[in-house]
One Martini backbone bead per residue (centre of mass of N, CA, C, O) as a GRO file, in nm:
protein
  397
    1MET     BB    1   1.761  -0.402  -3.542
    2ARG     BB    2   1.462  -0.513  -3.434
    3ARG     BB    3   1.147  -0.450  -3.349
    4VAL     BB    4   0.959  -0.574  -3.062
    5VAL     BB    5   0.644  -0.740  -3.030
    6ILE     BB    6   0.322  -0.791  -2.889
    7THR     BB    7   0.038  -1.005  -3.029
    8GLY     BB    8   0.012  -1.220  -2.787
    9ALA     BB    9  -0.205  -1.361  -2.519
   10GLY     BB   10  -0.186  -1.606  -2.246
   11THR     BB   11  -0.381  -1.767  -1.969
   12VAL     BB   12  -0.328  -1.956  -1.652
   13ASN     BB   13  -0.456  -1.848  -1.339
   14PRO     BB   14  -0.582  -1.755  -1.029
   15LEU     BB   15  -0.743  -1.503  -1.170
   16GLY     BB   16  -0.750  -1.665  -1.456
   17GLN     BB   17  -0.823  -1.829  -1.792
   18ASP     BB   18  -0.756  -1.537  -1.900
   19VAL     BB   19  -0.692  -1.214  -1.975
   20ALA     BB   20  -0.959  -1.071  -1.906
   21SER     BB   21  -0.995  -1.187  -1.616
   22SER     BB   22  -0.720  -1.092  -1.512
   23PHE     BB   23  -0.765  -0.792  -1.550
   24ARG     BB   24  -1.003  -0.763  -1.359
   25ALA     BB   25  -0.854  -0.855  -1.103
   26LEU     BB   26  -0.633  -0.639  -1.114
   27ARG     BB   27  -0.811  -0.389  -1.103
   28ASP     BB   28  -0.961  -0.498  -0.822
   29GLY     BB   29  -0.764  -0.655  -0.628
   30VAL     BB   30  -0.784  -0.967  -0.644
   31SER     BB   31  -0.745  -1.236  -0.429
   32ALA     BB   32  -0.639  -1.593  -0.460
   33ILE     BB   33  -0.577  -1.635  -0.170
   34ALA     BB   34  -0.608  -1.955   0.000
   35ALA     BB   35  -0.717  -2.239   0.085
   36LEU     BB   36  -0.608  -2.542   0.037
   37GLN     BB   37  -0.658  -2.827  -0.212
   38ILE     BB   38  -0.495  -3.101  -0.077
   39ALA     BB   39  -0.307  -3.349  -0.003
   40ASP     BB   40  -0.203  -3.355   0.323
   41LEU     BB   41  -0.256  -3.075   0.467
   42ASP     BB   42  -0.219  -3.152   0.777
   43ARG     BB   43   0.115  -3.177   0.724
   44LEU     BB   44   0.112  -2.873   0.701
   45SER     BB   45   0.197  -2.548   0.795
   46VAL     BB   46   0.118  -2.445   0.513
   47LYS     BB   47  -0.238  -2.367   0.392
   48ILE     BB   48  -0.166  -2.165   0.158
   49GLY     BB   49  -0.279  -2.038  -0.171
   50ALA     BB   50  -0.274  -2.018  -0.545
   51GLN     BB   51  -0.521  -2.151  -0.724
   52VAL     BB   52  -0.668  -2.308  -0.994
   53ALA     BB   53  -0.988  -2.276  -1.033
   54ASP     BB   54  -1.183  -2.489  -1.206
   55TRP     BB   55  -1.009  -2.692  -1.353
   56GLN     BB   56  -1.081  -2.838  -1.690
   57PRO     BB   57  -0.902  -3.039  -1.889
   58GLU     BB   58  -1.131  -3.183  -2.063
   59ASN     BB   59  -1.190  -2.902  -2.221
   60HIS     BB   60  -0.885  -2.920  -2.377
   61PHE     BB   61  -0.847  -3.243  -2.355
   62ASP     BB   62  -0.795  -3.551  -2.423
   63ARG     BB   63  -0.724  -3.851  -2.290
   64ALA     BB   64  -0.455  -3.898  -2.435
   65GLN     BB   65  -0.327  -3.627  -2.364
   66LEU     BB   66  -0.348  -3.639  -2.048
   67GLY     BB   67  -0.134  -3.876  -2.022
   68LEU     BB   68   0.106  -3.641  -2.100
   69LEU     BB   69   0.000  -3.409  -1.888
   70ASP     BB   70   0.095  -3.199  -1.688
   71ARG     BB   71  -0.025  -2.932  -1.526
   72HIS     BB   72   0.184  -2.722  -1.640
   73VAL     BB   73   0.123  -2.800  -1.941
   74GLN     BB   74  -0.172  -2.735  -1.954
   75PHE     BB   75  -0.138  -2.435  -1.903
   76ALA     BB   76   0.060  -2.371  -2.137
   77LEU     BB   77  -0.115  -2.472  -2.376
   78ALA     BB   78  -0.360  -2.292  -2.332
   79ALA     BB   79  -0.205  -2.023  -2.350
   80ALA     BB   80  -0.085  -2.062  -2.637
   81ARG     BB   81  -0.353  -2.077  -2.785
   82GLN     BB   82  -0.446  -1.794  -2.718
   83ALA     BB   83  -0.207  -1.639  -2.837
   84GLY     BB   84  -0.235  -1.751  -3.127
   85ALA     BB   85  -0.526  -1.653  -3.181
   86GLN     BB   86  -0.457  -1.348  -3.156
   87ALA     BB   87  -0.210  -1.320  -3.361
   88ARG     BB   88  -0.207  -1.470  -3.633
   89LEU     BB   89   0.029  -1.598  -3.764
   90THR     BB   90   0.263  -1.590  -4.071
   91ALA     BB   91   0.500  -1.731  -3.996
   92ASP     BB   92   0.747  -1.942  -4.017
   93PRO     BB   93   0.756  -2.235  -3.844
   94GLY     BB   94   1.077  -2.280  -3.887
   95ARG     BB   95   1.102  -1.955  -3.754
   96THR     BB   96   0.963  -2.052  -3.477
   97ALA     BB   97   0.973  -2.014  -3.142
   98VAL     BB   98   1.009  -2.201  -2.820
   99ILE     BB   99   1.009  -2.040  -2.491
  100MET     BB  100   1.038  -2.179  -2.165
  101GLY     BB  101   0.959  -2.144  -1.816
  102THR     BB  102   1.099  -2.342  -1.536
  103ALA     BB  103   1.172  -2.483  -1.220
  104GLY     BB  104   1.013  -2.787  -1.178
  105GLY     BB  105   0.813  -2.884  -1.363
  106GLY     BB  106   0.676  -3.210  -1.296
  107LEU     BB  107   0.585  -3.219  -0.976
  108ILE     BB  108   0.319  -3.370  -0.972
  109THR     BB  109   0.426  -3.625  -1.101
  110SER     BB  110   0.644  -3.683  -0.892
  111ASP     BB  111   0.458  -3.701  -0.648
  112GLU     BB  112   0.284  -3.937  -0.751
  113ALA     BB  113   0.517  -4.141  -0.784
  114PHE     BB  114   0.622  -4.143  -0.495
  115ARG     BB  115   0.357  -4.224  -0.364
  116ALA     BB  116   0.324  -4.495  -0.505
  117VAL     BB  117   0.597  -4.623  -0.409
  118TYR     BB  118   0.615  -4.537  -0.092
  119ALA     BB  119   0.314  -4.520   0.025
  120GLU     BB  120   0.164  -4.764  -0.164
  121GLY     BB  121   0.371  -4.995  -0.283
  122ARG     BB  122   0.431  -4.974  -0.570
  123ASN     BB  123   0.593  -5.105  -0.885
  124ARG     BB  124   0.447  -4.875  -1.050
  125VAL     BB  125   0.427  -4.631  -1.297
  126HIS     BB  126   0.369  -4.419  -1.513
  127PRO     BB  127   0.480  -4.454  -1.840
  128PHE     BB  128   0.494  -4.110  -1.861
  129THR     BB  129   0.671  -3.979  -1.639
  130VAL     BB  130   0.911  -3.852  -1.783
  131PRO     BB  131   0.763  -3.669  -2.002
  132ARG     BB  132   0.599  -3.518  -1.774
  133LEU     BB  133   0.852  -3.404  -1.586
  134MET     BB  134   0.998  -3.257  -1.785
  135ALA     BB  135   1.102  -2.929  -1.841
  136SER     BB  136   1.047  -2.947  -2.174
  137ALA     BB  137   0.743  -3.014  -2.223
  138ALA     BB  138   0.604  -2.748  -2.296
  139ALA     BB  139   0.764  -2.683  -2.551
  140SER     BB  140   0.696  -2.943  -2.702
  141HIS     BB  141   0.380  -2.922  -2.702
  142ILE     BB  142   0.357  -2.654  -2.842
  143SER     BB  143   0.505  -2.727  -3.104
  144MET     BB  144   0.311  -2.962  -3.179
  145ASP     BB  145   0.031  -2.817  -3.163
  146LEU     BB  146   0.141  -2.567  -3.369
  147GLY     BB  147   0.369  -2.651  -3.576
  148LEU     BB  148   0.666  -2.586  -3.457
  149THR     BB  149   1.016  -2.604  -3.605
  150GLY     BB  150   1.182  -2.447  -3.435
  151PRO     BB  151   1.311  -2.342  -3.173
  152ALA     BB  152   1.307  -2.556  -2.865
  153PHE     BB  153   1.289  -2.459  -2.515
  154SER     BB  154   1.408  -2.454  -2.178
  155VAL     BB  155   1.410  -2.253  -1.878
  156SER     BB  156   1.615  -2.278  -1.564
  157SER     BB  157   1.593  -1.997  -1.307
  158ALA     BB  158   1.381  -2.016  -1.128
  159CYS     BB  159   1.221  -1.706  -1.072
  160ALA     BB  160   1.355  -1.618  -1.375
  161SER     BB  161   1.268  -1.801  -1.614
  162SER     BB  162   1.057  -1.630  -1.787
  163ASN     BB  163   1.233  -1.383  -1.832
  164HIS     BB  164   1.452  -1.533  -1.980
  165ALA     BB  165   1.273  -1.645  -2.207
  166ILE     BB  166   1.167  -1.372  -2.316
  167GLY     BB  167   1.445  -1.241  -2.357
  168LEU     BB  168   1.556  -1.447  -2.562
  169ALA     BB  169   1.331  -1.412  -2.768
  170PHE     BB  170   1.383  -1.116  -2.820
  171GLN     BB  171   1.675  -1.150  -2.925
  172MET     BB  172   1.606  -1.344  -3.163
  173VAL     BB  173   1.416  -1.149  -3.312
  174ARG     BB  174   1.594  -0.894  -3.328
  175SER     BB  175   1.838  -1.047  -3.489
  176GLY     BB  176   1.692  -1.276  -3.695
  177MET     BB  177   1.694  -1.579  -3.612
  178VAL     BB  178   1.384  -1.522  -3.593
  179GLU     BB  179   1.046  -1.435  -3.667
  180ALA     BB  180   0.931  -1.582  -3.405
  181ALA     BB  181   0.763  -1.617  -3.069
  182PHE     BB  182   0.706  -1.835  -2.800
  183ALA     BB  183   0.668  -1.698  -2.461
  184GLY     BB  184   0.731  -1.812  -2.112
  185GLY     BB  185   0.546  -1.971  -1.833
  186SER     BB  186   0.542  -2.260  -1.597
  187GLU     BB  187   0.352  -2.381  -1.297
  188ALA     BB  188   0.322  -2.677  -1.050
  189MET     BB  189   0.366  -2.699  -0.684
  190LEU     BB  190   0.078  -2.782  -0.545
  191SER     BB  191   0.208  -3.001  -0.338
  192PHE     BB  192   0.319  -3.169  -0.083
  193GLY     BB  193   0.618  -3.191  -0.169
  194GLY     BB  194   0.662  -2.900  -0.265
  195LEU     BB  195   0.578  -2.755   0.003
  196LYS     BB  196   0.768  -2.902   0.199
  197ALA     BB  197   1.024  -2.792   0.076
  198TRP     BB  198   0.960  -2.489   0.125
  199GLU     BB  199   0.934  -2.503   0.431
  200GLY     BB  200   1.242  -2.555   0.484
  201LEU     BB  201   1.317  -2.241   0.419
  202ARG     BB  202   1.140  -2.031   0.578
  203VAL     BB  203   0.947  -1.838   0.347
  204MET     BB  204   0.655  -1.891   0.445
  205ALA     BB  205   0.340  -1.776   0.469
  206PRO     BB  206   0.048  -1.828   0.683
  207ASP     BB  207  -0.156  -1.573   0.566
  208ALA     BB  208   0.016  -1.354   0.377
  209CYS     BB  209   0.103  -1.130   0.117
  210ARG     BB  210   0.349  -0.844   0.199
  211PRO     BB  211   0.482  -0.640   0.008
  212PHE     BB  212   0.673  -0.386   0.152
  213SER     BB  213   0.565  -0.445   0.438
  214LEU     BB  214   0.472  -0.427   0.733
  215GLY     BB  215   0.487  -0.759   0.852
  216ARG     BB  216   0.632  -0.929   0.673
  217ASN     BB  217   0.653  -1.321   0.631
  218GLY     BB  218   0.634  -1.399   0.320
  219MET     BB  219   0.544  -1.631   0.092
  220VAL     BB  220   0.306  -1.724  -0.172
  221GLN     BB  221   0.192  -1.983  -0.353
  222GLY     BB  222   0.152  -2.062  -0.698
  223GLU     BB  223  -0.011  -2.103  -1.026
  224GLY     BB  224   0.074  -2.133  -1.381
  225ALA     BB  225   0.038  -1.933  -1.693
  226ALA     BB  226   0.226  -1.762  -1.965
  227VAL     BB  227   0.187  -1.645  -2.312
  228PHE     BB  228   0.380  -1.507  -2.592
  229VAL     BB  229   0.390  -1.309  -2.885
  230LEU     BB  230   0.674  -1.257  -3.093
  231GLU     BB  231   0.756  -0.976  -3.317
  232PRO     BB  232   0.802  -0.779  -3.560
  233ARG     BB  233   0.674  -0.473  -3.615
  234GLU     BB  234   0.657  -0.481  -3.925
  235ALA     BB  235   0.490  -0.743  -3.946
  236ALA     BB  236   0.247  -0.651  -3.780
  237LEU     BB  237   0.173  -0.402  -3.955
  238ALA     BB  238   0.144  -0.546  -4.234
  239ARG     BB  239  -0.112  -0.737  -4.106
  240GLY     BB  240  -0.277  -0.580  -3.874
  241ALA     BB  241  -0.182  -0.622  -3.593
  242GLY     BB  242  -0.211  -0.626  -3.267
  243ILE     BB  243  -0.050  -0.420  -3.024
  244LEU     BB  244   0.039  -0.451  -2.683
  245ALA     BB  245   0.363  -0.424  -2.699
  246GLU     BB  246   0.702  -0.322  -2.639
  247ILE     BB  247   1.018  -0.452  -2.649
  248VAL     BB  248   1.324  -0.265  -2.549
  249GLY     BB  249   1.453  -0.448  -2.305
  250PHE     BB  250   1.741  -0.647  -2.173
  251ALA     BB  251   1.860  -0.814  -1.864
  252MET     BB  252   2.138  -1.007  -1.715
  253THR     BB  253   2.240  -1.138  -1.391
  254SER     BB  254   2.488  -1.204  -1.130
  255ASP     BB  255   2.577  -1.213  -0.801
  256ALA     BB  256   2.789  -1.415  -0.684
  257SER     BB  257   2.714  -1.492  -0.344
  258ASP     BB  258   2.422  -1.651  -0.300
  259ILE     BB  259   2.174  -1.900  -0.298
  260VAL     BB  260   1.941  -1.708  -0.130
  261LEU     BB  261   2.066  -1.431  -0.097
  262PRO     BB  262   2.032  -1.121  -0.193
  263ASN     BB  263   2.176  -0.871  -0.425
  264SER     BB  264   2.151  -0.543  -0.509
  265ASP     BB  265   2.360  -0.522  -0.736
  266GLY     BB  266   2.238  -0.725  -0.939
  267ALA     BB  267   1.963  -0.582  -0.967
  268ALA     BB  268   2.066  -0.304  -1.059
  269ARG     BB  269   2.218  -0.402  -1.313
  270ALA     BB  270   1.965  -0.512  -1.456
  271MET     BB  271   1.804  -0.252  -1.477
  272ALA     BB  272   2.023  -0.080  -1.613
  273GLY     BB  273   2.060  -0.275  -1.856
  274ALA     BB  274   1.775  -0.252  -1.976
  275LEU     BB  275   1.793   0.053  -2.027
  276ALA     BB  276   2.042   0.047  -2.209
  277ASP     BB  277   1.920  -0.140  -2.424
  278ALA     BB  278   1.682   0.085  -2.475
  279GLY     BB  279   1.793   0.385  -2.447
  280LEU     BB  280   1.736   0.464  -2.137
  281GLU     BB  281   1.642   0.651  -1.876
  282PRO     BB  282   1.519   0.643  -1.560
  283GLY     BB  283   1.311   0.885  -1.614
  284ALA     BB  284   1.125   0.704  -1.820
  285VAL     BB  285   1.005   0.553  -1.582
  286ASP     BB  286   0.658   0.476  -1.465
  287HIS     BB  287   0.703   0.158  -1.388
  288ILE     BB  288   0.715  -0.120  -1.142
  289ASN     BB  289   0.739  -0.468  -1.149
  290ALA     BB  290   0.798  -0.643  -0.890
  291HIS     BB  291   0.911  -0.909  -0.731
  292GLY     BB  292   0.789  -0.908  -0.452
  293THR     BB  293   0.755  -1.161  -0.213
  294GLY     BB  294   0.753  -1.083   0.122
  295THR     BB  295   1.032  -1.091   0.211
  296ALA     BB  296   1.270  -0.946   0.391
  297ALA     BB  297   1.518  -0.967   0.196
  298ASN     BB  298   1.404  -0.901  -0.087
  299ASP     BB  299   1.263  -0.624  -0.044
  300ARG     BB  300   1.508  -0.474   0.063
  301SER     BB  301   1.696  -0.524  -0.181
  302GLU     BB  302   1.512  -0.402  -0.401
  303ALA     BB  303   1.490  -0.119  -0.279
  304GLN     BB  304   1.795  -0.062  -0.301
  305ALA     BB  305   1.816  -0.099  -0.610
  306ILE     BB  306   1.619   0.126  -0.689
  307ALA     BB  307   1.778   0.355  -0.553
  308ARG     BB  308   2.035   0.323  -0.731
  309VAL     BB  309   1.884   0.387  -1.008
  310PHE     BB  310   1.657   0.633  -0.906
  311GLY     BB  311   1.694   0.737  -0.638
  312ASP     BB  312   1.456   0.978  -0.520
  313ARG     BB  313   1.267   0.868  -0.719
  314ASP     BB  314   0.928   0.805  -0.765
  315VAL     BB  315   0.815   0.478  -0.850
  316PRO     BB  316   0.564   0.305  -0.932
  317LEU     BB  317   0.473   0.019  -0.731
  318THR     BB  318   0.435  -0.345  -0.772
  319SER     BB  319   0.292  -0.665  -0.632
  320THR     BB  320   0.112  -0.941  -0.763
  321LYS     BB  321   0.172  -1.171  -0.556
  322SER     BB  322  -0.063  -1.077  -0.360
  323LEU     BB  323  -0.279  -1.215  -0.567
  324HIS     BB  324  -0.132  -1.490  -0.724
  325GLY     BB  325   0.128  -1.537  -0.625
  326HIS     BB  326   0.410  -1.743  -0.645
  327LEU     BB  327   0.511  -1.879  -0.970
  328ILE     BB  328   0.805  -1.882  -1.001
  329GLY     BB  329   0.880  -1.965  -1.317
  330ALA     BB  330   0.596  -1.790  -1.392
  331ALA     BB  331   0.602  -1.503  -1.277
  332GLY     BB  332   0.692  -1.306  -1.507
  333ALA     BB  333   0.462  -1.379  -1.702
  334VAL     BB  334   0.212  -1.300  -1.532
  335GLU     BB  335   0.323  -1.010  -1.462
  336LEU     BB  336   0.312  -0.904  -1.758
  337LEU     BB  337   0.011  -0.850  -1.757
  338ALA     BB  338   0.027  -0.602  -1.567
  339VAL     BB  339   0.197  -0.438  -1.763
  340LEU     BB  340  -0.004  -0.430  -1.995
  341LEU     BB  341  -0.222  -0.283  -1.838
  342ALA     BB  342  -0.057  -0.024  -1.785
  343LEU     BB  343   0.006   0.043  -2.086
  344GLN     BB  344  -0.294   0.033  -2.205
  345GLU     BB  345  -0.472   0.172  -1.934
  346GLY     BB  346  -0.328   0.305  -1.682
  347ILE     BB  347  -0.317   0.044  -1.476
  348ILE     BB  348  -0.222  -0.014  -1.144
  349ALA     BB  349  -0.193  -0.264  -0.959
  350PRO     BB  350  -0.237  -0.372  -0.649
  351THR     BB  351  -0.110  -0.419  -0.323
  352ALA     BB  352  -0.158  -0.653  -0.104
  353GLY     BB  353  -0.147  -0.669   0.259
  354TYR     BB  354  -0.122  -0.389   0.373
  355LEU     BB  355   0.004  -0.232   0.696
  356GLY     BB  356   0.260  -0.053   0.621
  357PRO     BB  357   0.539   0.117   0.642
  358ASP     BB  358   0.879   0.035   0.564
  359PRO     BB  359   1.193   0.155   0.624
  360ASP     BB  360   1.331  -0.069   0.429
  361CYS     BB  361   1.086   0.032   0.203
  362PRO     BB  362   1.122   0.320   0.015
  363VAL     BB  363   0.832   0.314  -0.165
  364ASP     BB  364   0.589   0.355  -0.432
  365LEU     BB  365   0.318   0.198  -0.326
  366VAL     BB  366   0.052   0.024  -0.452
  367THR     BB  367  -0.253   0.053  -0.270
  368GLY     BB  368  -0.584  -0.083  -0.220
  369ALA     BB  369  -0.585   0.048  -0.521
  370ALA     BB  370  -0.584   0.129  -0.817
  371ARG     BB  371  -0.372   0.319  -1.041
  372GLN     BB  372  -0.372   0.601  -1.220
  373ALA     BB  373  -0.154   0.620  -1.516
  374ASP     BB  374   0.115   0.734  -1.720
  375VAL     BB  375   0.225   0.456  -1.911
  376ALA     BB  376   0.513   0.411  -2.127
  377VAL     BB  377   0.718   0.280  -1.912
  378ALA     BB  378   0.838  -0.052  -1.807
  379LEU     BB  379   0.926  -0.276  -1.545
  380SER     BB  380   1.034  -0.629  -1.511
  381ASN     BB  381   1.102  -0.823  -1.230
  382ALA     BB  382   1.363  -1.089  -1.170
  383PHE     BB  383   1.464  -1.269  -0.867
  384ALA     BB  384   1.678  -1.536  -0.785
  385PHE     BB  385   1.790  -1.797  -0.681
  386GLY     BB  386   2.142  -1.768  -0.712
  387GLY     BB  387   2.150  -1.476  -0.842
  388LEU     BB  388   1.912  -1.447  -1.072
  389ASN     BB  389   1.873  -1.192  -1.323
  390ALA     BB  390   1.567  -1.042  -1.482
  391VAL     BB  391   1.497  -0.767  -1.715
  392LEU     BB  392   1.222  -0.586  -1.844
  393ALA     BB  393   1.150  -0.362  -2.115
  394LEU     BB  394   0.859  -0.154  -2.172
  395ALA     BB  395   0.628  -0.024  -2.427
  396ARG     BB  396   0.405   0.154  -2.562
  397ALA     BB  397   0.230   0.118  -2.870
   0.00000   0.00000   0.00000
């Protein structure tokens, strides 16, 4: 089994349109959650979200390309280009994988097509509606743009999608199935139709995202993407590539209990499994980037799962969804940036919106301001509707 490292990272998310600006916002605890700017906002009960502000797609793609690219694919492709430029891979393109996670695929495209047909009475939709909305579009466009002819596919497991994608890429590189991989996630659900569907679940907060806090009342949705380059440590060292972190373990489980309510057993087994895969004991973990959605059920269940794995030991915990919103299928990918910040600089980003301790969530939550800590090992949690759990374990390079 080969050791697998991250040598490139790229992102477009509500905190910034590259890694450097995202790191600054995470260090400063800047929240991008604000009033939404979308059509038919007056018909929504929830009017806040975390949008990618000032996104200018024409600065990244020509007119012909834009006709093919849904908003979530634009984000993914821009992020992949950044990651590739940093990594400067020399691996065989035929043995380089592209694995992306998304929950909704091209929901903006779907929303526009439905609006055209039903609201505006048109008899035609955009000729590329199908290739724009398909969930595999991001993986396809990244492979074409970068000339990568190895395995390319998308993973859709709701809010665990990008952790599943990165974890599968890790396993493929570690086993020798591929020489390298681009992996991450992308999502763009901030449309009237997408938000109206989420409103029906009654899990959306009207004011702020307050993970693990007293008074938490739901999640706030965001959008964006993050993509990472994974390769064997030996290959990275041989060509003098900068190593951002090492992925040391991964595990995935299923609750097999309820389509929307989480089960702490599944989450605990995923965290314990990632540690076992890494050959680490719970005492080795210095930080957890929690799934932490801000809903009553999720945060309580996750806190219970953490207690089952770590006992009475306080492990510094944060949920950056309070800053960039819940990016659904892209959540784990963008949150991995915060893990890289903790591993590289010893800075744990704060959890915003905190009103006070909740007895249901007895965790060591980083709030108010970023916390300086010696972080050598960290976990990144993702727990999705349908009881789908994926946890990554990472170590400082």
